[in-house]
C-alpha positions in Angstrom: 33.7 3.5 24.8 30.8 4.8 22.7 28.1 6.5 24.7 24.7 4.8 24.5 22.1 6.9 22.8 18.9 7.7 24.9 15.5 6.1 24.2 13.1 8.0 22.1 11.4 10.8 24.1 7.8 9.8 22.8 6.2 6.4 21.9 6.4 5.5 18.3 2.7 5.7 17.8 2.3 9.4 18.8 0.6 10.9 15.7 -0.5 14.5 15.6 -0.8 14.9 11.8 -3.5 17.3 10.9 -3.3 19.2 14.1 -3.3 22.8 13.0 -1.7 24.4 15.9 1.4 24.0 18.0 2.2 25.5 21.3 5.0 28.1 20.9 5.6 29.1 24.6 6.6 32.5 23.7 8.0 33.6 27.0 10.2 30.7 27.2 11.3 31.0 23.6 12.1 34.7 23.6 14.1 34.5 26.8 16.2 31.6 25.6 19.9 31.5 24.5 18.8 30.3 21.2 16.8 33.5 20.4 19.6 35.7 21.7 22.3 34.2 19.6 20.7 32.9 16.4 20.8 34.8 13.1 17.6 35.4 11.2 18.2 32.5 8.8 18.9 30.1 11.6 15.8 31.3 13.5 13.5 30.8 10.4 15.0 27.4 9.7 14.6 26.3 13.3 10.9 27.4 13.6 10.2 25.6 10.3 11.7 22.5 11.5 9.7 22.6 14.8 6.6 22.7 12.7 7.7 19.9 10.6 8.6 17.8 13.6 5.2 18.4 15.0 3.6 16.7 12.0 6.1 13.7 12.0 5.5 10.4 13.4 6.4 10.1 16.1 5.5 13.7 16.9 8.3 16.0 18.0 11.0 14.2 16.0 12.8 14.5 12.7 14.8 12.1 10.4 18.6 12.4 10.8 19.3 13.1 7.2 20.8 16.3 5.8 19.0 16.1 2.4 15.5 15.5 4.1 16.2 18.1 6.8 17.2 20.7 4.1 13.8 20.3 2.4 11.9 20.3 5.7 13.8 23.5 6.6 12.2 25.1 3.4 15.6 25.3 1.7 14.8 23.1 -1.2 18.0 21.3 -2.4 20.4 23.8 -1.3 22.3 21.6 1.2 25.2 24.0 1.3 22.9 26.7 2.7 21.4 24.1 5.1 24.8 23.1 6.6 25.5 26.8 7.3 22.5 27.0 9.5 22.3 23.3 10.7 23.9 23.7 14.1 21.5 26.4 15.3 18.5 25.1 13.4 18.8 21.8 15.3 19.1 23.6 18.6 17.3 21.4 21.3 17.3 18.2 19.2 18.9 15.1 20.4 19.7 11.9 18.5 18.1 8.9 20.1 18.5 5.1 19.8 16.1 4.8 16.9 18.3 7.1 14.8 15.8 10.0 14.8 16.3 13.5 16.3 13.9 14.5 19.2 13.3 17.9 20.6 12.7 17.9 24.3 10.3 20.8 24.6 8.4 19.7 21.5 8.0 16.1 22.8 6.6 17.4 26.2 3.9 19.3 24.3 3.3 16.5 21.9 2.6 14.0 24.8 0.1 16.5 26.3 -1.7 16.9 22.9 -1.6 13.1 22.3 -3.2 12.3 25.7 -6.1 14.6 24.9 -6.6 13.0 21.4 -6.6 9.5 22.9 -9.1 10.5 25.6 -11.4 12.3 23.0 -11.3 9.1 20.8 -12.2 6.8 23.6 -15.0 9.1 24.6 -16.4 9.0 21.0 -16.0 5.2 20.8 -18.0 4.8 23.9 -20.7 7.1 22.6 -20.9 5.1 19.3 -21.1 1.8 21.3 -23.9 3.2 23.3 -25.7 4.5 20.2 -25.3 1.1 18.6 -27.2 -0.6 21.5 -30.2 1.8 21.2 -33.3 1.1 19.4 -33.9 3.1 16.1 -35.4 6.6 16.7 -34.0 7.1 20.3 -31.8 10.0 21.0 -29.0 10.6 23.5 -26.0 12.7 24.2 -22.3 12.0 24.2 -21.2 9.7 27.2 -20.0 12.0 29.8 -21.2 15.1 28.0 -22.9 17.5 30.4 -23.2 20.5 28.1 -26.3 19.3 26.2 -24.6 19.2 22.8 -26.0 17.4 19.8 -25.6 13.6 19.7 -22.0 12.7 18.8 -20.8 16.3 19.0 -18.4 17.2 21.8 -19.1 20.8 22.3 -15.6 21.9 21.3 -16.5 23.2 17.9 -14.5 26.2 16.9 -15.7 29.5 15.5 -14.9 28.6 12.0 -17.4 25.6 12.3 -14.7 22.9 12.0 -15.3 19.9 14.3 -12.2 19.3 16.4 -11.2 17.0 19.3 -9.7 18.2 22.5 -6.4 18.9 20.8 -7.8 21.0 18.0 -7.5 18.1 15.5 -10.1 17.7 12.9 -11.5 14.2 13.5 -10.9 12.0 10.4 -12.1 8.5 9.7 -13.9 7.8 13.0 -17.5 8.4 11.9 -19.9 5.9 10.5 -20.0 7.4 7.0 -17.6 9.6 5.0 -17.9 13.4 5.1 -20.1 14.8 2.2 -19.2 17.8 0.1 -16.0 18.6 2.0 -17.8 18.8 5.3 -16.6 17.3 8.6 -18.4 14.5 10.4 -20.7 16.9 12.0 -21.7 18.4 8.7 -19.7 21.6 9.1 -18.0 23.1 6.1 -14.3 24.0 6.6 -12.9 27.5 6.1 -11.6 28.4 2.7 -8.0 28.2 3.9 -8.7 24.8 5.4 -10.4 23.5 2.3 -7.5 24.5 0.2 -4.9 22.9 2.6 -7.0 19.7 2.7 -7.0 19.5 -1.1 -3.2 20.2 -1.2 -2.4 17.5 1.4 -4.5 15.0 -0.6 -2.4 16.0 -3.7 0.9 15.3 -1.8 1.8 18.6 -0.3 2.4 17.8 3.4 3.4 21.0 5.1 0.3 23.1 4.6 -0.7 25.8 6.9 -4.2 27.4 6.7 -3.0 30.3 8.8 -0.3 31.3 6.4 -0.6 35.1 5.7 0.2 34.7 1.9 -2.6 32.0 1.6 -5.1 34.5 3.0 -4.0 37.3 0.7 -4.4 35.1 -2.3 -7.9 33.9 -1.2 -8.9 37.5 -0.5 -7.8 38.3 -4.1 -10.1 35.6 -5.4 -7.6 32.7 -5.9 -9.3 29.4 -6.5 -8.7 25.8 -5.4 -7.8 24.9 -9.0 -5.0 27.5 -9.1 -3.4 26.0 -6.1 -3.8 22.4 -7.4 -2.4 23.5 -10.7 1.0 24.4 -9.0 1.2 21.0 -7.1 3.0 19.1 -10.0 5.7 21.8 -10.3 6.2 21.8 -6.6 6.5 18.1 -6.3 9.0 18.0 -9.3 11.2 20.5 -7.7 10.9 19.0 -4.2 9.5 22.3 -2.9 6.9 22.7 -0.1 3.7 24.6 0.5 5.3 28.0 0.3 6.4 27.3 -3.2 2.8 26.6 -4.2 1.8 30.0 -2.8 4.6 31.6 -4.8 3.6 30.0 -8.0 0.0 31.1 -7.7 1.0 34.7 -6.6 3.4 34.9 -9.7 0.7 33.8 -12.1 -1.7 36.3 -10.8 0.9 39.2 -10.9 1.7 38.4 -14.5 -2.0 38.2 -15.4 -2.6 41.6 -13.7 0.4 43.1 -15.7 -1.1 41.7 -18.9 -4.6 43.0 -18.1 -3.3 46.5 -17.4 -1.8 46.6 -20.9 -4.9 45.4 -22.8 -7.4 47.7 -24.4 -10.7 47.7 -22.8 -13.8 47.2 -25.0 -14.0 46.9 -28.9 -11.3 48.6 -30.8 -12.3 51.8 -32.8 -13.4 51.1 -36.4 -10.9 53.7 -37.7 -8.0 52.0 -35.8 -8.9 48.6 -37.2 -9.2 50.0 -40.9 -6.0 51.8 -40.8 -4.1 48.8 -39.3 -5.6 46.5 -42.0 -4.6 49.0 -44.7 -1.1 49.2 -43.5 -0.8 45.3 -43.3 -2.1 45.0 -46.9 0.3 47.7 -48.3 3.2 46.2 -46.4 2.3 42.7 -47.9 2.0 44.1 -51.4 5.3 45.8 -51.3 7.0 42.6 -50.0 5.4 40.6 -52.9 5.9 43.2 -55.6 2.1 43.6 -56.2 2.3 47.1 -55.2 5.1 49.6 -56.3 6.2 52.2 -54.0 5.0 55.6 -55.3 7.6 58.4 -55.4 6.7 61.4 -53.4 6.3 64.5 -55.5 9.1 67.1 -55.0 7.8 70.3 -53.7 9.4 73.5 -55.3 10.4 76.2 -52.9 10.5 79.7 -54.4 12.4 82.3 -52.6 10.7 85.6 -53.3 11.5 88.8 -51.6 8.3 90.6 -50.6 8.1 94.0 -52.3 5.5 96.7 -52.5 5.0 98.0 -56.0 3.3 101.3 -56.5 0.7 101.4 -59.3 1.7 103.4 -62.4 -0.5 105.8 -64.2 -1.2 105.1 -67.7 -1.3 107.8 -70.5 
């Protein structure tokens, strides 16, 4: 008799996309059998899949497809490499009746984050309803907000100025007008890393991470949004994720730096330009026959023994 698969561990509408943090539960993880027995490659693939599952719908789950899982594990199309680490990389995941794989611990945390998000959205909806009933020019605070924040703002803003709900999620599409100039609904500008990741997500790169150390290194070096977007097409063509975009930008900058180190700074000296032009003209003349090669004169070498000759007296 075939065992019946369990029901999904979270409802199908649990959506945490855009939430830029995930509880890692370090003590629980580092004391686990998985941490003690997995190889570096297995550990890396598993962590990458946890982050991928956090951004799936429903959150905490993955599709049960080796080709897709291979790419989500940041292994590109190397399915052979994926199968070597698959058993450990999927540690903690269970197949459920909808055909997807669910991670018990991730799903627990996803439900907590989802509950906070739903409550925050309900709070904002009540405030907007209250504001809609007010006469023009009147002001008020968020319903239930006892911290004296600005109208429509929940007091949970972060140090980088990004408006977030109770789960740390940037609130998208719930305001009365679209954000202007890249700002969020409260008018705050995102961090440089956040802006780059937002642009990449809009271009089709779904696994962005504004906290990635390589991204920060590139931004500190002066990399621009255009450089990252210029690598999107190649990344999508190869089925590669966010890390591949970072690699392309880093490679382009390294090659540019190497070329710059070999280039002469400032105008070339006049003598150097003249000498080079004369050599080019002479070479062209020899090849076309307009100039004949001049034979070099032979230098005669006279071997003379040095002698001292005494003067003779005359007469």
